[in-house]
N, C-alpha and C positions, 0 to 999 in steps of 0.2 A: 305849275298847282300843284300845292303842299297840302295830300291828305291827313285829316284829323287819324291817329290811332282808332283801329278796332279794338274796341274792349273785350268783344265780345269773342274774339280769336284770343285775346292773351288769357281767358280764363279757359279755354278750350283747352292751352298748352298746360297751364299750373295746376290743372285736374284731370291730365289724361290717364295716369296711374289710378284712380276711385276707381275699386271694384264696380260698382252700382253705379251707371253714366245716365242722369236723367237731363244732362244736359245738352246734349244732341237734338237739332232740329227736324229730326228724319228720322222712319220705322227703322228698325235694326239691320243693319246690311249684311249682304247676303258674302258667301262664298262663291265662287263660278260654279261650284258644280252645286253645290245648295239649287242656285238660279235658276238653271238647268231643269235638277229635278222637280223646282217648283211648277215649272213652265211645262214639264212632262214631255219634252225636247233634248233629244242628243246633241250634246257638245261638239258634235264632230261637225255640226254644220259652221263653226268658226273654220275647217280648217282650208276650205278655198277662198276665205276673207282676205281683198289684195291690201298689202300690207304698204303701198306705196302712197303716191298723194293723191288728199281728195278735193273734190270741189268743195271752194267755199263758202258758198251756197249751203251745201249738206248734201246728203245722196239726194238722188230722187226717189227711192224709195223709204228712205225714212223722213221726207219732205211730204210723199204722202199718207204716210203712218199717223204722223201729225196730223194732216189735216182732216182725216178722219172722225177724230176725236173735236171735230167744230163743225157747224151748222153752215158756216156761210163763207167757208174758204178753201182755196186748192193751194195747190204747193207750193204756185210760182207765187205766191202770197206771204211766203214766211224763210225766215232764214237761221240755219241753224249755229248757234255759238256754244262756246263753251262756258257750259251754266248761263243761267242767268244774269249770273254779275258780269261775264265779261257785255252779254247785249245789255245792260244797264250802263255799262263805263262809254261803250261808244255813243250811245246813243244819247248819253249826256255830253256826251264832250261835242257832238256833230248839232246840238239843236239849244244845248242853254248858253247863256253868256252871263257879262256879270247886269245884276239889274234882272235877268228872266224872275219873272215871279212865279215859284211852286209852289204848290198845295199838298200835301202830305199826313196821311192817317199816322196819329202819332198814340204809344208808342209802334214801333216800325224796323224793319229789318233795317241796319243803320247804312248801308250804301245808298237807299233809299233818300236819306237828306245829306248823308257828310258828303257825297260825291259833287250835287248841286250848290251846298254851301262851300264846298273846296273854289267851285268854279264862278264864286262871285254872284250867282242867284239868292233872290231874297226868298226863303222860303218859311211857309207860315206852317207849322204845326199844330194840326187839331187835335188837342188832346181824349180821345173817347171815352177813358176812365172817368171824367169829368160826370157822366149821366148817371138817370137810375137805372136808365133802362136802354132797350136798345132804341123804343118809337122816339123817345127825346131823344137819343143822340142823332138819329136820320134827321127830327125838324131841325134840330139846331147845324147839321152839318149843309143842309141843304141851304139855308142862310149864310152860313160862314161862305158859302163857295160863290154864292151873289156878291157879297161884300168885299171878297178877297179879288174876284175876277183876275184867275190864274191863268197866267201862258200855260201853263202845264199843273194838270188835276193827276194825284197818282192815285189811284184806287186799288185797296190790296184787298181779294176776297178770294178764297177764305183766309179771315186777315192773322198776319203774325204777329204777335204773338199772342192775341186775345181770343183765337176761335170764331168768333160770330160770320157768319157771310151775310152777300146782301143777295134778298132775293129778285126773280124776274121783276117784278115792281117797282123795286127800290132801284133796281139799275136801271131800269127805264128814268126813272123820275132824277136822279144821277145825271142821267145824257142827256136829258132835257135841260137841265140847269147849266149845264157845261157849253150845251149847245147856244144858247141866249148869251152865252158869256164869251163864246166864241173861242172856250180853253181849249188846248187838246189834250185828249185824255189817254193815259197809259196804264191799263191793267195788269197787275201783277197776281196771277191766277197760278201760282207754284202747287196750289194742293188740292185743286180741283177733283184729284184721284182719290180725295178719302174722305166720302161725304159720312157725317157722323147721324146717328137716328133718321136717315133719310133714304126713301125707296129709291131716287135714282141712282143710277150707276154713277154716275160725273156729276158732278155739280155746275150750274151754269154758269157757262162763260157772258163776263160783260163787252166784251169784242162781240160775241155773236150777237146781244141784243142791240148792244149800243149803233152798230155799224149799220142796221137794218134803217137806219135813220139819222144819221150824220157821222160823215167821212173822216171827219179828224180825230180819229181813233186806233190807240197801236195795243199791243198787248205782250207781256212775255210769259214764258209760260217753260214748266221742264216735268219730269217724272222720277226724277233721282231721287227725292224728300221723300215720297210715296211709294215707290217702287223696290224701296232695299239696295237701291244701285248709286249711290253718292260719289262712291268714287267713277262711274263714268262720266261725268260732270258734262252733260246734255242739257243743252236749253234751246230756247228759240224766240225770236221776235217775229210779231205778226203785223203787217203794216202795209202801205201804200207802195206803191212800184219804186217812186222818185228817194222816199226813205230808205228804203231797202237797197237800193242802187248805192246810196252814201255809204250802210253801213258798210256793206261789201267792200268797198273801197278801203275802208279804215282799217277795218279785218286785215286786210296785208299785211299789217302795221304790227296787230296783237301775237294771233295764234293761228293766222292763216286758215287754217281750217280743224276741224274736229276729227282724230284719226276715224280710218272705217272699220277699223274693229271696236271701236267704242262704240260707234252709231249704229253698228248692227246690233248689240247689246239692247241701246236704245231701244231700235227698232223690234226688238221681240218682248222687252217691258211691256210698250206700248200695245201692242197686239195682245198682250193677254195680262192687262192690268187688272181685272176681276182675277182671275186666280194668284196674283199677286198677292193684292189689297185684301182677300178674303180676312184673312184672318187677323191680320194687323188692324184693321177697324174693327173687329172683335173684340179683340185687348184693349182697344183705346175706348170704347164701349163701354164696356166692365171695369175700366180704371175709372171713367167720368163717373159714372154712378157709387163707384166707392169713396170718390172722392167727396162727391156731393153729400152723401151721405156719415160721412165722418163726422166726427167728433168735433173735429178741428172748426169744421164749416159749423156746427149748430152750436158750439160754444164762441160764435164767432172772432175766431182767436186768426181766422183768415178771410178774406173776401173776394165771394167770387160775382166777378163785373157779369159775365155775359154766359147764357144756355153755349155750350161747345158744340158748333154745329159743321164746322170741313178741321181739318188739318190733324195732325199730332200733339201738339205742343198747346200750352196754358199758362195764362198770367193772371197772380191772384195777390190781393193785397194781403199784408201781413200784421196787420193791426196794431203801428205806433211802434215795430220791433225794430232794429237795424238790420237791413237785409244783407248786407255784405259782411256783417259779424255774422251773422245766422248759417250764410255759403259755406263760408271757412268753419265753425264749427262740424258742419255737415261733413264737410271733405275733411277735416283732420281727425275728428272724431270717429265717427263711423264711416267711413271711405263712401260717402255719397257725394256725388257730382249735381248739384242743379245750378241752374244761371241765374246771379244777382242781376233786379232790376235796374241794377246802377250801367246796366250796358246795355241797357235802353235808354239809359238818361231819367229812369223813374225809381228813386229812391222807394224803400219800402215796398218791393213787390218781391216775386220769385218768378220767371220761369219753368215749369218743367215739362219732360217729355212724359206722352201716356202711353204711347205703346210698348213700354216694356213688359216683364212680364209680370201677371197679376202678384204672385206673390214678393217680387220684388219692388213691384209698387205698393204694396203693404207695408213692407218693411220700410221705406222711404217713409211713408205717413207715419207710422209708430217711430221713428230717430223724429222726425221733423217735430211730432207731439212734445218729446221728453223736451227738446232745446227751448221752444217756446214756453214750455212748463218752467 
């Protein structure tokens, strides 16, 4: 299998030294000391962590903590992986082959379509940016699923990079059309722990909702981007016993297990997720308000496609400008890194991180305004 190069990672490397980093897809990461102060637990709790081998499934304690943030799963319904990237890589390699029909919302996290394409799958990219509003997008999405009749339907909610979510009624509708098409559904729910302008503590899980009436459903998830712990590299896959057993066997040839010390930190993050995310959510909401009310939007120099409902990133159009050239100017002249739409195969767009400090975010908009002028 020959994989295409991920342009996103190339851009991270090129702009890693920028003073202002708005390219990252997670909230600002903690130091270990900051993390333990945030959750108000003494880090001496790590003193007794076993540094030997860990279960390939993940420790029972962590699997219990993960299952508690869902409604309808038990610890045996999931396997812990080194980030969702490992879960996706293993799953695709096990269950896709040449000619498999895969349906993906676009733009998307590149491995969601690059790995299936490398395996010879026929990937249908459904462009969510073509529609004027969410209602029109969902109506056309349902029609497209019916028409394409995919073997695998990948639903990312909250959606990276546009920031919209599917609510419970919409998830039910998607699940029912998938059931009629006999499509396997994979929910990518990486940003569930960052609800924006939402009274709920955690956003709805498509797995919880659809698994109540359909059994061909899986989900990947993680807390690392929401909890400022990207370096912990902990993700998970939820599914049926047969699928998880195959993933476990394959995992012996990739990373075998996640170190127990990082699992311990991930478990503490899940159990204290509200304490950890409160400040980030407040910054995201304030920065989103600043963006919506900016002169850039009022003068239609940038185009906002959807309301931000979850996560910490946003993808917007830059009205006829060269997105790659613009990002290079921001990096070279202003020491600011933002992600060009080209990393998602969408020219004329930028992805920015909304969880950075508010004064830095305002500085970004000021510089961006100078560039587009």
